N, C-alpha and C positions, 0 to 999 in steps of 0.2 A: 884242606883235601878232604875231612873227616867231616865237616860240615857239609860239603858238597855233596858228598855220597848219601849222608843221612838224609837230606832234603830230598834228594832223588829218589831214594826207597819211599818217602811219604807220597810222593806227588803219584808214584806208581800206585801205591796201597789206595788211596783215595779215589785214583782213576779207575782202579777195579772193582774195591767193594765199598767204597767212599759213600754212593748213593744210599746203599741200602743200610749203613748206619746212620746216615742222616733221618731217614723214614722211620727208623724205630727211634732215633731220640724224640723226633716229632712226636710220634704217638705217646712215648712216655710223658711228656709234657702235657699235651691234651687229657689223659688221663691224670694226671696229678691235678690238674684244672679243676677236671670235673669231682675228683673225690673233694678236693676244698671247697667248693661250692656245695655240696651234699652237707659236708660236715658244718659248714655255716647255718645251713638251713634246719638241720637238727636242734643247734643249739638255739636258733632262734625260736624253733619251736616249743624247745624246753622253757627257754625264757618266757615266751608268751603263750600260754595254754590257751586252746579255744575257751570261750566263756558261753555256756548254754543259758537261754532265759529261765529255763526252770530252777536253775544253779543260783540265779539272781533271787529269784521269787524265795525260795528258799532260804536263801542267806540274809536277805534284808526284807523286814515284812514292811517299811515304808514304801517301797516300791509298788506293792499290791495296789495302794490305795490308787495310784497314779496309771495304772494300766487301765485301758478300756473294759466295762464290764458287758460281756454278750450273753444275754437271755434267749433262751429258745425254748417256746410254747411247744410241747410235744402235742401231738393231734389229738383232740379227746372224740373218744367214741361216741357217736350219734344215739342218744337214749330212743328207745323203742316205746312209741306212744299207742297206748291203747285208746282206740275212739269211743270205747264206751266211756273212759274215764276222763276224756278231753271235755275242757269247756268250751261250749259251744256259744259264739255271741252273734247278735244280727237279730234280723227279723226272721225269725224259724219257728215255725209253728209246730206245737205239739201233736205228737201222734193220738193223743187221748183227747175223745170229744169233750167240750167244754161241760162243767157240772153247773155254771151259774149263768143264767140267761135274765134278761130285761128287754121289756117292752121297748119298740126304737121310737113310738111317737106315743103320746097319751091322745086317747081317742078312740073311737067304738067301731069295730068291724062293720063297714057298709056293704063289702060284697065278699064273701067267703070262698076259701078254697074249694075248686070243683073240677078236679082233673079227670074223673071217670065218668060225670055226667054234664050234661048240657046246661049253661044258666046263661039267663037271655043279657045280652050287652046291650045298655042304652046308647052308649056312643056309636055302636058298630051297627045297631038295629039288627042283629041277630042273635043265633044260639050258638054258644061257642064255651070250651073248656076253660077254665082261669087256675092257672099254675100257681097263684100267691093270694095273698089277702089283701082287701084296701082298707085301711086304716083311715076313717074320717078324721081331718082336723083343720086346723086354720092354715092358711097360706103363711109362710115363713115360719111355722112351726119348726121347734128344735128337733133333728132325728139325729138318734144315738145307735152307736153299735151295739148289736144284741147281746154279743159275746166277745171273749177274747180273741184276737185273731190277726191277720195281716190284710192290710189292704192289697188285693189282688188286683184290681184293675178299677178305671174311671173310663168310662165312656159315652158318648152320645148316642142313645139307641135310635133308630128310626121311628120305632113305635112306642116304646117306654122311656125316651126322653133320657136326662142325665141319671146315669144308673151307676152306682158303686158297687163292687163286689168284695165282699170280705171271706178270706179263707180261714178255716178254725181247723182243729185238728179232728181225728175221726173221721176224714173225708168230707166235712160239712162245710158248704157254703150259703152264705145269706146274701140276697140281693134286695136293693134298695133303687127304688125307681121312682119317676115322678119327681125328682130333686130340683131345686133352684139350680141354675146355671152352672155355678162354681161352689163346688162341695168345700169343706175345709182340712181335707186331709190330701195327701197324696200317696200315690201309687208306692207300696213298700213300708208304707207307714205301719208301726205295732199298735195297735187300738186295745184299750181294755173296755169291758162290758159297761155300758154308759158313757162313753166318750162322746162327744159331739163329732159327727161326721158331714153334717150340712143340715138343709133345711127344707121343708116341703116347698115344692115350686107347682109350675102347671107345664111341666115339659114332655109328658106323656099324651102325643096325640092319639092314641087308641082309646084312652080313657078321659078325654077331656069334656065329654059331656057328663062326666060326675062332679060332684063337690071336692072341693081340696082335700087331697088325700094323701098317705104314702103308699105305694105299691111295693109291699114285702114278700118275697119268695124264700125257699130255700130247699136244698138238695143236699143228698149223701149219696156219695160215690156216684154224681153224676145224676140220681135218679130225684124226681120231684118229689117233695115230701109237704105236709099239712104244717105249716109253721106254727097253729095254734097247740099243735101236739107237743112243742118245745116250749113256747113261750109260759110265762105265770098268767094266773089269771089275771082278767081287767082290774 
């Protein structure tokens, strides 16, 4: 009889408050599980501390040699270049006028420079000015550069035939006309005084009535000058 009464009381107890008791027990079990897992994690962390690559390098020098070496080249400042100190290469003509001159061909002046007075032209059969000197020589005679400079142009002039123009320092230019068809230099070539640039030909139609010769002219800053005032005596 007592057991029946006790069983009845338990059923009533669980029927009234049993739900809450079970809920509390479940929460307690879950909390215990979480605490257990967290404790295990701390123990694992203590057992296996995190290893930094820097610690490995510090504690084991042999590993330094097996690690890739990265070299960074820092940008270098660009040096300032003074144009006055820079080395200049190529066919550049000096600003200084040549101090050494040679006669372009061996021969006598057959027709002198005459820019201010008229002179008789045997080819054109009239009186006119003459902007250079005509130096008589043999056809095929070697023609040389009168001074250091750079070949500025090679052209076929309608009147003066095959013509080579050389640019010198000091604004001076020398002009070699009545040459053979093919000079021995090219435009842009650097030449020294006495270098061969071609040979005497018969290409100047405006002077074809004269014996074989070189028509040689000069200018300073674009103004015609007498070549004989620059060339050495014959």
